[in-house]
N, C-alpha and C positions, 0 to 999 in steps of 0.2 A: 710289578714284577718286570725282569727285563732278562734277555737272553744277550745282551750286549756288553754288561758289565759285569766283572767278576773281582772280587777282591781276593789279592795276594797275600797280603800281610796286614796284620792288625796291633796296634799298641793302645789299649783301651777302647776310646771313641775313634781314635784318627786311625785311618787305614791306607795302604797302598795298593792301587787295583789297576785293570787294564780297561779302556771304553774303548770296545772294537767298532770302528768304523765301517764295516763292511763284515756280511758274512760269505762273502767271496774269497778265495785265495789268492793272496797278494805274489806278486814276484818278490817283494823284500818283506818277509814276515813283521818285522819291526815298523812297515809302515802300514799295517793293517791295524793298529790299536794307538792310542794315546794312552800313557801312562799317568794315572793320578796320585796323588795330587797333582793338577794341571793347571798352568797358567796360561791364559789366554790373551794374545796379544791382542789389545782393542783395534788398534791402528790396523793391524795386517786383517784383521776380521773385517773390518769395513771394508779394506780395500780387497777381499775375496782371495786373501793369501794362504787361508788356512783350510783343513778339512772340514770346514764347519759352514753351512748355509743359512744365512738368517732369510726367513721369508718375512720378516719387518713385521710391520701392524697393518691390518687392513681395517680401516674406518668404515664406519656405517656412513653412506652418503645419500641414503634416499632409494636405493636399490631394494627389493623384496629378498625376502630370505633365500628364494631359491636362486637368485643371481647371486648373492653373495657367496652362498655356499659354492657354486659354478667357480666364483674367482678364486675362492680358496685352492679347489681341486686343480683349477690351471696353474697356479703358482707353484703346487707340489708336483705335478707330474714336470715341470721344465727343470726339476732340480735333477742332476747327475748323481750316479750312485757314489759309494765311496766317502760320503760326508754325514757329519752330524746334521740333521734336519733341525733347525729352529722353527717350531710350527707359529704359523701365523697367531694372532690373538685379537680379540677386540679392544679398542681401547675406550673405555668409559671414565667419567669423572667420578669421584668418588662420591656423590651424591645419588648416583646410579641404584636404585634399589638392587640389592646383593641376590636376592631370589632369581630376579630376572637376568641378572648377568650371569649368575651360574647356568640358567636354563640355556641361554645363548650359547654360552662355552660349551657346553656337553653337545648341544646340536652340532657344533662345529667338528668336534672329535666323532661324534656318531656318524657324521656325513664322511668324513676322509677316514675314518680309521679302518675301513674295509680297503684302503686302496693296496694294490700290490706293494709300493714303495715302502710300505711300513715293515713288511718282512726283511726289507733287504738292507736297512740301515738302521742306526738309531736315532730316535728323534726324541728332542727338547721342548717343554712345557712349561709356561708361566705357573707357578703356586703362588695365591696372594695369603699372606697372614693377616688378612682383615676380618675384623669381627663381625658378627650379623648387626646388620644396621637395620633402623625404622625410621620411617618419615616423621617427623613432627607435625601434628596436626597444624595447620593455617592459623586456628584461632589462639593457640600457643604461642605464637611466634610473633615478632615484632614488624616482621617483613610484610605482613599481611596475608591477602588471599593468594598473591601470587607466590607465595613460598613452598619451595621444594626441597628444602634444606634438609639433611639428614643427619641423626645422632647417633654416635656408635653406641651401644649397648654394652655394658661390662658384663660379658660373660666367659666363661672358659671355655667356651664349645665356639670353633671356628667355621668357616665353610670349608666344605671337602668337595674337591674337584675329582672327578674319578675317570683318569684319561688312561692310555696307553702307553706314555711315554716312558722313555729310558732315563733322561735327565730331567730335573727340576730346576727351574730358575726361580730363586725366591725374588716376588718381586718387591721393589721399594727398599730392598736390602741396605743401599747406601744411606738411608734416611736414618738408620738407626745408629749411626757413627756416634759413640759418646754415650750413649745410653744400653746402659748395661741390663736393665731391667725389661726395658721394652724389647731388646733385640733378642734376649734369652726368652721370653715368654713367645714370641713369635717362632723362634728357631725351634725349640723344643716342640711347640706344637705341629709344626711342620714335619719335623721327625718321625714324630707319632703317627702322623698321618701317611707316611710313605713306606713301602717296602726296605726291608733293610738292605736291599742291594740295588736299589736305586741311589743314581748318583744326583748329588746337590750342588747347583752352582750358584755362590752368592755374587750376583755382580755389583760393581762400583763399589766397593766396601774395603777392597784389601790393600794393605800398605806395608812395608818391610816390618813396622812394629806389629802389626796385628795379624800377620798370615799365618804365624806358628798358633795362636790362639784359635782363629776360625778354623784350621785344619784339626786341631784336636778336638773341637768340638764336633767334627764331622763334616767338614766341606769337602769338596771333592774336586771341586773347580773353582778358581779365582779368575780376576782379569786385570789388564793393567789400567783401566779406565782412571781411576784416582790417582794411580802414579805418575800418568801423563799429564792430566790436567793440573797437577800440582807444579810442573813445571813450567807452566805458562803463568804461576802466580810468583815465580821466583823461589820455590820452596825447594829443598835440598833435602831428600829422605833417605833415612838409616833405618837401622833395626833396633836403634837406642833413640829416635825420636824424628822429629822431623824441625829442620832448621831454615829460617829465613837467609838468602845468600847476602843480605846487605849486613846481616849480623856474624857471619863467617871471616875466621882469619886463613884456615887451612882447609883442605878437602881431606875428610879421612879415607876416602874411597881410592882405589887404584885401578878402577875400571877403565875401560879404552876410552870412554867419555872425560874421565877427569885425570886421566894419565898425564904429567909434565904441566898440568894445569893448577894455578891457584885460586883463591876466590875471587881476588883483584882481577885475575884475569877475566873470569866470566864477567864479572859486574862491567867491564869495559868494552865487551863483545857487543855487536848489534843486537838488538831484542830478539829478533827471529834465530838468530843462530844461539844466543844464551839458552832461549827456551828449548830449543831442539836437544840441545845438551843436556840441559838439565832433564829433561822427560827421557832421555836415553839412559842418563845415570839411574833416575829412580826405576826404571824398569828393570835395569840392571840390578839394583839394589834388592827388588823385589823378587826375581827370579833367582838370586843367590840364595837368598833367606828360603825360598823353597826349597831348594837342592838341600839345604842343610836341615830343614826340617823333615824330608823323606830319610835322610840319612839316620836322624834323631829316631823316626819311627822303626827303621830297620834294626837299631840296636836297642829297642825298648825302652829308649830314656826321653822319650818325647814329654812326659809328663813333667820330669826335673827340669827341663829347658823352658817349659811354658811356665813354671813355678819362678824362675828368676825373670823370663821375658816381660811376664805379664806387670811388672814393676814400672814400666816405661809410661804406662797410661792407668789411671785410676780405673776407666770403665773396663780395662782387662782383668785387673784385679778384681773387680767386681762380678766379671762374667764367670772367672774360675770359681769363686766363692758361691756362685747360684748354682753352676754344674755340680757342685760335690754335693749340694742341697738334692739335687734331682734325682728322681728314679734312674735316669738314663747313667750316671755314674755308675750305679751298682749293677746293672746288666750289662754294661760293657767293661766292666773290669775282669780282669782275669782272676780264677780262683787259685791255680798254680801256674808258676813259670819259673825259670832259672836266674832271670835278671835281677842284679841288686836293686833295691828298693832305697833310694837317696831322701831321707827326712832331713832337710835343713831349712823348711821354713815353717811359718805358723801353719800354713794351708796344709802342709804334709799332714797333719793330726787329723784332718779330715778327708784324705784320700778313701775311697770305697774298699781297698784292699783292707786298710787298717781298721774301718769301721766294721767290715763284715767280719774280721777275726775276733774282734771283741762281741759283736751278737754274737756269734757262734759259741765263742767259750760260754758265755752266759746261759745260751738257750741248749746247748747240745752235748757241753763237757759234763761228765758226772766224777766227781773228784773220788780216787780209791778210797776203801773204807779204813782209814787212819785218824788218829785223833789228836796227831801233833802236826802243826802246820809251822815250816820254816821259811820266812820270807827272806828272799836275796835279791840283792842288786844287779843290775845286767852288767854285761863286759861286752867290751869291743869285738870280741873275737866270737864267732858263730860256727856252730850252735855252741851255746854257752858252757855246756858240760865238759868241751875239750878245751876251754880257756884255763890260762894257768890260774886265776883268781877262785873260779868254781872248781877245779881239780881240787884246790886246798881245802874250799867248803866241804867237798863230797867227804874227802879223807878225816875231814875233823867229827863226821856224823857215822861214818863207814859202818861202825859196829851197830849203830842203832838207826841205821837207814831204814831198815824195813818196817820200822813203827813212824817214817816222816813222811809227809805230802811236802813237796819242794815248789813254790811259785815265786817267779820271778817280776819284779815291777820294774818297768821301762817306759820311758818316752820315746817316740809316739805310742808304743804299740799298747800301754796300760799293764795289763798283767799276763804272764804266760806261764802256765803249770808246766812243769819239767816235762811230762808226757807230750807236748805240745811243739817243744823248743825246736824240732827239727822242721815242721810245717811251716810252708810258704804263708805269710813272710816272716815269720819268727825267725828263721835262720838266714834272712836274704836282705835284711833293711841295714843300713848306715844312717847314723845321724851324727851332728854336730856335738861334741862334750865340752860343755864350759863350767859346768858346778852350778849353773844358775837355772832355774826352772821358774818361768811365768806363772801368772795367777792361771790361764787356760791349762796349761800341762797339768799343775797341781789339781785342778779340779777334774779333770779328765782322768787321770790316774786314781786320784782319790776315789772317786765315782766308782770305778769299775772293781776296785778293792773293796769298799762297803759294799757294793752288791754282791761280790763274789762271797764276801764274810756273812752275808745275812741269808744268803741262799743256803750255805753250809753251816750256819748256827748250831744245829743238833749236832754236828759231826765233832767238829774242832773243840776239845778241851781245853787246849795248850797253843798258844802261839809265840814263836819265837821270832823276832825280828832283827837278822844280822844286818842292818842299815845305818849309813850315817847321812847327814846334812839334810837335804830336800826330801830323801828317801824317807829318812827317819820322821821328820817333820808330817808328812804324810799320813804314816802310821799314827803318829801320835793323834793326829786331826781324825782319824778315821776310828779309834780306839775311843777316843773321848766321846764321840759322838755316837757309837754303840753301845759304851760302857761295858766294854770288854777288856781286859787286860793283856797286855803284850810286855814279853821278857826281851829288853833291848841288851845285845851281846858285844857291840862294836865299842871299841874304844881307839882312838887316832885314825885307824883305817880298817876296813874290813879284812884284808888281808895281813894286819900284824899279828905278830905271835901272841899278843896278849889278847886281842880280839877273837883269834881262833880257838885258842884255849877257853873263852868265856862261852862259845859257841857250843864247843864239846863239852864241857861242864853242864851247861844249862840244859842239854838235852839228856845228859847221863843223869842228872837231878831227877828230871821229870820221870823217866822210866825207872829209877830208884825209888822216889815216892810212889808210884804205881805197883812196886814188886812186893807182895806179901811177906811177912818176916818168915825166915827158915823154918819149918817145923823138924828137920831130922838132918842129919850127915849126908843122907843117902839122897833125899828129895830137893832137887833145886828149885826154886819158886820162881814162876815167869811172871812178868808183868801183867797187869790187867789191864791192857791195851790192846786196840786191833792193829792187827799187821798182815803184810803181805811179803811172801817170799819172791825169791829172785824171779822165777817162772812167773809167779803172779803178777809181777810187777812189769814183765815184759807183755805180758796178755792186758794188762791196765795199760800199757800205751799203745797197743795196738787197737785197742777198744777205744781210746780216745782218738785217735786219728780216724777211726773207720765211722765214729759218731759225728767228727767235725765234717767229714765228706759226706755222710748220708742222713744225718739227723738219727732219731730213735729207730729209723727202721734198721740201721746196721746191728741193732740189737739181735737180729735173726740169725747172724753169722757165729754168735757166742754161744755156745750150747755146752754141756758136760763132754762129748767128744773133741771140743775144740781145743787144739794144741798148738802150741809155736816152736818152731823148731831156727837155729841162729842166734847171731847176737848182736846188738844194735851196732851200727846204723842200719844193717842188712840181716832182716828176719824174713820168716815165711810163715803165713797161718795157714793150717791144716784142720781139716776135719776128718780123722783116721788118717787115713793115707792121702786124702784128696786134697789138692792144693785149693786152698780159697784165696789167696791173696800174697802179694810180695809187697815189702816197703822199699819205696823207690827214693834213695837217698836224697837224690839232686832235689826233689820235691816237697819230700817230708810226706807223700802221698801213696796210699795203697793201691795198687792196680789188682785190680778183681780179676778172678777168674770165670769162665761160663758156669761151673758148678756153685760158684758163688751167686751170680746171678740168678740161678735157678732156685736157690735157697730163700733170696730175697723175695723174689716172685711170689714164691708159695707162703710168704710171711702174712699174718693176719693185718700187719699194718702197712702192707702195700698197696697204693693207690697209684700206680705209673709214676712214681717219684723216679727222677733221673734217668727215665727211658727215653729212647727214641724209637718211634713205631715205624716201620717201612713197608714197603709192598712186600710181596711175597717173592723175594729173591734172596741170594747168598752173596752178600757184598764179598768184593774181592779188591783189593788194594783202599782204596779212599772212597768213603760212602759221602755222594755227593747231594747236595740240598734239593734236588728235583725227585730223587728216590724218597725222601722223608714224606709221610703221612701227616704225621704228628710228634712233636718233640713236648717234653716238660717244661714250660717258661720259666721254672728255677733253674735250669741246666746253664751252666756259665763255661766259657772258654776255659778248658784245661781240666774241666770235670771228668772223673771215670765214669761212663755213662752204659746203659744195658740197650743194647739194639736189640729190637724185637719184631718180628713179623708173624704171621701164620704160622708157617712152620720152620721159622728161622729164628736163632737165639746170638747172641753175641756181646762182647764188651768193648770197650776202646776209649779213647780220647776225644773228647769234645773242641772242636775247632772253631766253634763260632758258640753264640750264647742260643739257648733255645728259642727265645723269641726271634732270633735272626733265621733260625731254621724253618720257624712256621711260614714266614714270609718271603724266603730266598728262594730263586730259582736257578741259581749258580754258584758256582764254589764248593770248596770241601767243607763238611759237616763235621765229619766224624772219622778219625783215624782208627779202622776196627783192629785189633788186637788178635781176638779169636772170634769166630763165627761158625756154627753149625747147622745141619738141619735137625729139626726135632720131629717128634711125632705128638707128644702131650708134653705141656709143662709141668 
């Protein structure tokens, strides 16, 4: 945990923050911190020109432990304030027994951790992603009795250092270049071991082509080592790849090092001058890329950028795919936000926001009690119901809509019930439309449709599929697999007059077939089908969104006294005259009141879900991480949460995940909307 690093902005796992280099007021406030993601110029670091002090490596040279610790303390005491202090570290070969290495490392921190200097500036420590080792018995080795070689044991558990550092430097990060599996295993293990507000430095790895991916995964500090060294190998770096100077005809960059020069000019320069210019350009290219990445984070589109940028190197594409399969992806993905989700690559389908949406539909969504299901295709305009095509669909079934549940099938979202069409990311995504669906898309959407129909097999007696092309092929495949019949109504296109007429006729015929014969002139028979009226349909939508947010716990808000006021997309949920929630159209999310929180807490299904427990104080303004005692780990950025203290209750919007709240010591955790003192809940 740290008091020197604070995260200001997040976009998934990527973040922008401030690393304060002193807790003393500076004459120039901007000089008191460095903004992350931060690029360390390795040459300037070596020359002592940065607000960073590297104490280097203290080798064991025969002195006893007390002499060694005294040397460490002496080096630290000579460091001036207002600098990031890179702590000294022991340097051992990889065959050194891991247990002894950890023991000595910890002693260094124990001996130096109490020094006054640690409270005045941030410190950095090396963290190693090396698995536990064991020494091979000499009898088992061809080296004989003198063998002290070690073998890595394949375990998921890594060695854990317990230090008080603010910045952690991943040891040997540069050795993982072009090794997506090795790097990701080590990287995730380190992230899991660190507090959420610790700064992570990946030394000797960054290039213009991989910086975006490293920062997206969660790196906060990179350096120019690899970029500078590449210049001395006649390598010219860009974010589109690295080129050998001898193979180049033009210089695509217009930085100061490249301006007015050609590739031929560089080749004809003296070696020292050429190396210097190439290194300068490579550093400029890396610095420019990091500035672009910071802007992408601020705009909330770093994921879209990374999906394109990862194509430059195969190992970067591998990293993205590995990340999407890891728990880290879901933990860091927001539940609700305003930004558009652009789904333009095959990796988009695996985004945590999309996978979570599908999972919550299957686990939390309960279809309204209607026996007719109509399946519609998606539209480019969101939410679907305001698009021209869906307006025509709705008009076609308007008089019988109270008998119909509507389901939209789309890629990459899968399936979207009409009740959730406003909820992020259903109303916030955009995708490329070509009319071609690959096998992965078909399998994904078809699998979700199949699961939905199986879940509701006892509900739907009639299914109408108003779809064409790949949509229809998916429906036909699912219906054949499940042995159920579907009525297909599209001819030429879903919005053609004949198709709309077929849709209306199909639904009308189902209603007619379910209507008993007329017994008298005065008695008009009603269809023997389940239906929901206008007010009930609004309630269905409110309940669908509430269950999407809270799961089964949301059922406590819906009783016989619950009413709804207003029209889509703005309505208010009431308990008598007491407001429980309002729908926020920008997110498709319910914003709950304190009275709703009190009802939830009293529910028999309540077990701390979506609750942030605080000390006994009334939050005013932002609720900061230090004031949090415990948070539900299931909370994600954007969730509406309950704030609960011994005599305090409130509601607000989460600005970080519950996992981060539980391990952070700085930063805004929740934006309270309403809070109050209470006697009893």
